[in-house]
C-alpha positions in Angstrom: 52.9 25.3 115.0 52.6 22.7 117.7 54.8 19.4 117.2 52.8 16.6 116.2 53.4 14.0 119.0 52.4 11.0 117.3 54.8 10.9 114.5 57.0 11.5 117.4 56.1 8.9 119.7 56.2 6.6 116.2 59.7 7.6 115.6 61.0 7.4 118.9 59.7 3.9 119.5 61.3 2.8 116.5 64.5 4.2 117.6 63.8 2.1 120.9 63.6 -1.1 118.8 66.9 -0.6 116.9 68.9 0.5 120.1 67.6 -2.1 122.0 65.3 -1.2 125.2 66.5 -1.9 129.1 63.8 -3.9 131.0 61.3 -1.3 133.2 61.9 -2.7 136.7 65.8 -3.9 136.8 67.7 -1.5 139.3 70.8 -0.1 137.7 73.9 -1.1 138.5 76.7 1.8 139.4 78.5 1.3 136.5 75.0 1.7 134.4 74.0 4.7 136.1 77.7 6.1 135.5 77.3 5.6 131.8 73.9 6.8 131.4 74.7 9.8 133.1 78.2 10.3 131.5 76.3 9.3 127.5 73.3 11.8 128.6 75.5 14.9 129.4 77.7 14.2 126.2 74.7 14.0 123.6 73.2 17.0 124.9 76.6 19.0 125.0 76.8 17.9 121.4 73.4 18.8 120.2 73.7 23.0 119.3 71.0 24.4 121.2 71.7 27.9 120.6 69.2 30.2 119.4 70.7 31.2 116.3 71.7 28.3 114.5 70.9 25.2 117.1 67.4 23.8 118.3 65.9 22.3 121.7 63.4 20.3 119.5 66.3 17.6 119.0 67.8 17.5 122.3 64.2 17.3 123.5 63.5 14.1 120.8 67.0 12.7 122.3 66.0 12.9 125.6 62.4 11.5 124.8 63.7 8.8 123.6 66.1 7.7 126.3 62.6 7.8 128.9 60.8 5.7 126.1 63.3 3.5 126.0 63.1 2.6 129.8 59.8 2.3 130.1 58.1 5.5 130.4 54.6 5.4 128.7 54.2 7.8 125.4 51.6 9.9 127.2 54.1 10.2 129.8 56.6 11.4 127.7 55.4 15.1 125.7 56.9 17.1 123.5 55.0 20.4 122.6 56.4 23.6 121.4 55.1 26.6 119.6 57.3 25.8 116.0 59.8 23.1 115.2 62.8 24.4 116.4 61.8 25.5 120.0 60.4 22.1 121.2 60.0 21.2 124.9 59.4 17.8 126.9 57.5 17.3 129.5 58.1 14.0 131.5 55.4 12.9 134.1 56.8 10.3 136.7 53.5 9.2 138.5 53.5 8.7 142.0 51.4 7.0 145.0 48.0 5.8 143.8 45.3 7.9 145.1 47.8 11.0 146.5 46.3 14.2 147.2 49.2 15.9 146.9 49.9 17.8 144.1 52.6 17.5 141.9 56.4 18.6 142.3 57.6 20.5 139.2 61.4 20.4 137.9 62.2 22.9 135.5 65.7 22.8 133.2 66.2 24.3 130.1 67.6 23.1 127.2 68.7 26.1 125.5 72.7 27.1 125.8 74.3 30.8 125.2 75.9 31.5 121.9 79.7 30.2 121.6 82.2 31.2 119.1 84.6 28.5 118.1 87.8 31.2 117.6 87.6 31.7 121.3 87.6 28.6 123.1 90.4 26.1 123.3 88.4 23.5 122.2 84.8 23.1 120.0 82.4 23.9 122.7 80.0 21.4 121.3 82.3 18.7 121.3 82.2 17.0 124.9 85.6 16.5 125.8 87.3 15.3 129.1 90.6 16.6 130.3 91.9 17.3 133.1 89.4 16.3 135.4 87.4 19.1 134.2 84.3 18.4 131.2 84.3 21.1 128.4 82.0 22.4 126.4 79.1 25.2 126.2 76.1 24.1 128.8 78.1 22.0 131.2 77.5 24.4 134.2 74.8 26.1 132.4 72.5 24.0 132.6 73.1 20.7 130.7 74.7 19.1 133.4 71.7 19.3 135.7 69.4 18.4 132.2 71.4 15.0 132.5 71.3 14.8 135.8 67.7 14.7 136.1 67.1 12.4 133.1 69.5 9.9 134.6 67.8 10.3 137.9 63.9 9.9 136.1 65.3 6.4 135.1 67.1 5.7 137.8 64.5 5.9 140.6 61.6 4.6 137.9 64.3 1.0 137.3 64.5 0.4 141.1 60.6 0.7 141.4 60.9 4.1 143.6 57.4 4.9 144.2 57.0 9.0 145.2 54.3 10.5 147.6 53.3 12.6 144.5 53.8 13.1 140.8 57.2 14.3 139.7 57.3 16.7 136.8 60.4 17.1 134.1 59.9 19.9 132.2 63.3 20.4 129.7 62.8 23.6 127.9 63.9 26.0 125.4 65.0 29.8 125.2 65.9 30.8 128.5 69.3 32.1 127.4 67.1 34.3 124.8 65.2 33.8 122.3 61.2 34.2 121.6 59.9 31.4 122.5 60.7 30.7 126.1 59.5 27.1 127.3 58.5 27.7 130.7 56.1 30.6 129.8 54.9 29.0 126.9 53.6 25.9 128.6 52.5 27.8 131.2 50.1 29.8 128.8 49.5 27.1 126.8 49.5 23.9 128.6 49.2 24.6 132.5 47.6 21.3 133.2 50.5 19.4 132.0 52.9 21.5 134.2 51.2 22.3 137.4 52.3 21.7 140.4 52.3 22.9 144.3 55.9 24.3 144.0 58.7 24.0 141.9 62.3 23.4 142.0 65.0 24.9 139.6 68.3 23.4 139.3 70.0 26.1 137.6 70.5 28.1 140.8 71.9 27.3 143.7 75.2 25.1 143.8 78.0 23.8 145.8 81.2 26.4 146.4 84.3 25.0 146.9 87.8 26.4 148.2 90.5 24.3 147.3 88.4 21.8 146.7 86.7 21.5 149.8 82.7 22.2 149.7 82.0 25.5 152.1 78.5 26.2 151.5 75.7 24.8 149.7 73.6 27.5 148.3 69.7 27.6 147.8 68.0 30.5 145.7 65.7 32.3 147.8 65.3 35.4 145.8 66.9 36.6 142.4 67.5 39.5 140.2 65.5 40.6 137.6 66.7 40.7 134.2 66.3 43.6 131.3 68.5 44.7 128.1 68.3 48.4 127.2 69.9 49.9 124.0 71.4 53.1 124.2 71.9 54.9 121.1 73.2 58.1 119.3 72.3 59.0 116.1 73.8 62.4 114.1 74.2 63.6 110.1 77.8 61.8 109.8 79.6 63.1 107.1 83.4 62.7 105.4 85.6 61.1 108.0 88.5 63.6 106.6 86.3 66.5 108.7 85.7 65.1 111.9 83.1 66.8 114.1 82.7 67.0 118.1 79.1 65.0 117.7 80.5 61.7 116.7 77.7 59.2 117.7 80.6 56.6 118.7 81.7 58.8 120.6 78.4 59.4 122.4 77.9 56.3 123.4 81.1 55.5 124.3 81.5 57.8 126.7 78.3 57.1 128.0 79.6 53.5 128.7 82.1 55.1 130.3 79.9 57.1 132.9 78.2 53.3 133.5 81.7 51.5 134.2 82.5 54.6 136.7 78.8 54.8 138.5 78.0 51.8 140.3 74.5 52.0 141.5 73.4 52.0 145.2 74.5 49.4 147.9 71.0 47.5 149.0 70.3 44.7 151.2 67.2 42.9 151.3 66.3 39.9 154.3 68.1 37.1 151.7 71.3 39.1 151.2 71.6 40.1 154.6 71.2 36.8 155.9 73.5 35.5 153.5 76.2 38.2 154.7 75.5 37.4 158.4 76.3 33.3 157.4 79.4 34.1 155.6 80.8 35.9 158.2 80.5 32.8 160.7 82.8 31.1 158.9 85.2 33.4 157.3 88.2 35.2 158.9 90.0 38.2 159.5 89.7 41.2 157.1 86.9 39.3 155.1 84.8 38.5 158.3 85.1 41.7 159.1 83.7 43.2 156.4 80.6 40.5 156.2 80.0 41.8 158.9 80.3 45.6 158.4 78.2 45.5 155.3 75.0 44.5 157.1 75.4 47.7 159.6 73.0 50.6 159.0 74.5 52.5 156.8 76.8 49.7 155.7 80.2 50.5 156.0 82.0 52.2 152.9 85.2 50.8 152.8 84.0 47.1 153.9 81.6 47.6 150.5 84.5 48.3 148.4 86.9 45.8 149.2 83.9 43.2 149.1 82.7 45.0 145.7 86.5 43.5 143.8 85.0 39.9 144.3 82.4 39.8 141.1 80.0 37.7 143.1 79.7 39.9 146.2 79.5 43.1 144.3 76.8 41.9 142.3 74.6 40.7 145.6 75.5 44.3 147.1 73.8 46.2 144.1 71.7 46.3 140.8 74.4 45.5 138.0 74.4 47.4 134.4 77.1 46.1 131.7 77.5 46.6 128.1 77.5 43.5 126.4 77.2 44.5 122.9 78.4 47.7 120.5 78.0 48.7 116.7 78.3 51.6 115.3 79.1 53.2 111.9 78.1 52.8 108.2 81.4 53.0 106.5 85.3 53.0 107.1 85.7 56.5 105.1 82.2 58.0 106.8 81.7 59.8 110.3 79.4 57.6 111.9 75.6 58.5 111.3 74.6 55.9 114.6 76.0 53.8 117.9 74.0 51.9 119.6 74.8 49.6 122.7 73.0 46.6 124.3 73.2 47.7 128.4 72.5 44.3 130.3 71.2 44.8 134.0 70.1 42.7 136.7 67.8 44.4 138.8 67.5 43.9 142.3 64.0 43.2 144.0 62.2 45.7 144.3 63.1 47.6 141.4 61.2 48.0 138.3 62.7 47.8 134.7 61.6 51.0 133.8 62.7 52.8 137.0 66.6 50.8 136.2 65.6 52.6 132.2 65.0 56.2 134.1 67.8 55.6 136.4 70.3 55.0 133.5 68.8 58.3 131.4 69.6 60.5 134.5 73.2 58.5 135.2 74.3 59.5 131.5 72.6 62.8 131.6 73.1 63.3 127.7 70.2 64.6 125.7 71.5 63.3 122.6 71.3 59.3 123.8 68.0 57.4 123.9 67.5 54.7 126.1 64.9 52.2 125.2 63.6 48.8 127.0 64.6 45.7 124.8 62.0 43.1 125.4 62.6 39.9 125.4 61.2 39.4 122.0 64.0 41.8 121.1 61.2 44.7 120.4 62.3 48.0 121.6 60.3 50.9 123.6 60.6 53.6 125.1 59.3 52.6 128.3 60.0 50.0 130.5 57.9 47.1 131.9 56.8 47.7 135.6 57.3 44.2 136.2 59.6 43.8 139.5 62.0 40.6 140.3 60.1 38.1 142.7 59.5 38.4 146.2 60.7 34.8 148.5 58.8 32.4 148.4 58.0 30.7 152.4 60.3 28.2 153.2 58.7 24.6 152.9 60.0 22.7 155.7 60.0 19.6 153.9 62.4 20.5 151.2 64.6 22.3 153.7 64.9 19.2 155.5 65.6 17.1 152.5 68.3 19.9 151.3 69.8 19.7 154.6 69.9 15.9 155.7 71.1 15.1 152.5 73.9 18.0 152.3 75.2 16.9 155.6 75.8 13.2 154.4 77.6 14.4 151.2 79.3 17.5 152.5 79.5 17.5 155.7 80.3 20.8 157.3 79.1 23.1 154.5 77.1 25.6 155.4 73.8 25.5 153.8 73.3 29.3 153.1 70.1 31.1 151.6 71.3 33.4 148.4 70.1 35.9 145.8 70.6 34.8 142.2 72.6 37.1 140.8 71.4 36.1 137.4 68.1 35.3 136.5 66.2 32.0 135.7 63.0 30.5 134.4 61.8 30.7 138.5 60.0 34.3 137.4 57.3 32.6 135.1 56.9 29.7 137.9 56.6 32.3 140.6 54.7 34.7 138.7 52.2 31.7 137.6 51.5 31.0 142.0 54.0 28.3 141.8 56.6 28.7 144.4 60.0 27.7 143.2 63.5 27.0 144.9 66.9 26.7 143.0 68.9 24.1 144.0 71.3 22.1 142.5 74.0 19.8 143.8 77.1 20.6 141.4 80.0 22.1 143.0 82.2 24.7 141.4 85.4 26.2 142.8 85.1 30.0 144.0 86.4 31.9 140.9 85.6 29.1 138.4 81.9 30.4 137.3 82.5 30.4 133.3 78.7 29.4 132.1 78.7 32.1 129.4 81.9 32.3 129.0 85.0 31.0 127.0 85.9 27.1 128.0 83.2 26.4 130.0 83.6 23.6 132.2 82.6 21.2 135.5 84.5 19.0 137.0 84.2 15.1 136.3 83.4 14.6 140.0 81.3 17.6 140.5 79.3 16.1 137.6 78.7 12.5 139.5 78.8 14.2 142.8 75.5 16.3 141.5 73.9 12.9 139.8 74.1 11.3 143.6 73.1 14.5 145.2 69.6 14.9 143.5 68.8 10.9 143.6 69.6 11.0 147.5 67.4 14.7 147.7 64.4 13.5 145.6 64.1 10.6 147.3 64.3 12.3 150.5 61.8 14.9 149.8 58.7 12.6 148.3 59.2 9.5 150.6 56.1 10.0 152.0 57.3 12.0 155.0 54.7 14.2 156.6 55.4 17.6 155.4 54.8 21.0 157.4 54.8 24.2 155.2 
């Protein structure tokens, strides 16, 4: 069912009266901005938004209450969703009256990937500050960016800033998994509410640092395509005292060994070729030589081998597939009748999910195995989708100018660099809907310290507040009324 907006608005307004509203139009002090950002970030981290036991509705409601308490009108703060656990929040910040420019959409997901408390040194759903870092599930992916957007919408409104077009913020469900992807649902059911000329997605891009110094400011120009496959084997089973060669677990394990030892071919596109070329210009020694060598035709195999030791470069060079879950057997004293592994792939642009399924079948070369495509809803089929990763949208002069200017102020000397997002994001939904989308984030992460989806996820305290300042300046530079050349 769709969430009841009337009852929600009433509850939120009551909460506002209890907590005390801030007067609209009074610019926030530096300390107030810091407090707002910190408290919003903490509140989001401590709301469990995993697909298994959490929900995004609680987080969406909490953010809506913040907007309402700072004078946003109820009709501009809408909570919608397919059910009571998968709420999405859409906030409209009105621009200049009579503007002929279509809105700009910002998409940011509220859900987070699962986290096992036993694996962490801190509680993943407690906001912990230690050693100059904020720890908690979602600190990198992507509740920091959610808090940054909420903070800056409020900050800009309090100082009376009027953008040259409407700004729309969509805080959404199920980017990390689940059956109710919020961006897709909003585009399918409430297109007018989120329709825009272009979109920003802070789930991609970011600042890469080496020993604390900003080296590159990455923006996503294209991204890989996500796909899951179920690799399974079955047999008759039997008593464990009579082992057979046709053991389902062994069959699947053998296939995973083949997968581990069989990398996909190297393939560069316009974005990744430019990425390696520009990285060569700011690198030294063998690394610089290797960056240049992989852009040759054909790529130098030794350079490929060396660069592939770095997970980020490896995933930029090729499609990657990895086993993420394994199950098998039905009793400790019986031969397994069934075993199954989930193989997760991130597919280069130009290749479909079905093409990679067939490549896995050929790679395993085992007729006792089945390789089936697993949809976003978890349904299995013998044929994958023909959908391919999105093509890079044309670069907008206004977006690039604002990004370059603000980056030069905040991170002088850092190279603004186009990248291919090696994971996947909700930009695929906006791009498929005809809304050009750009992955831009102001969060700085040290090379090698990417912990999203992993244990002890963390973000440097300084990075968070740097990200707040980046998006404040970026949004103002992008929507201050300068004529755009697309």
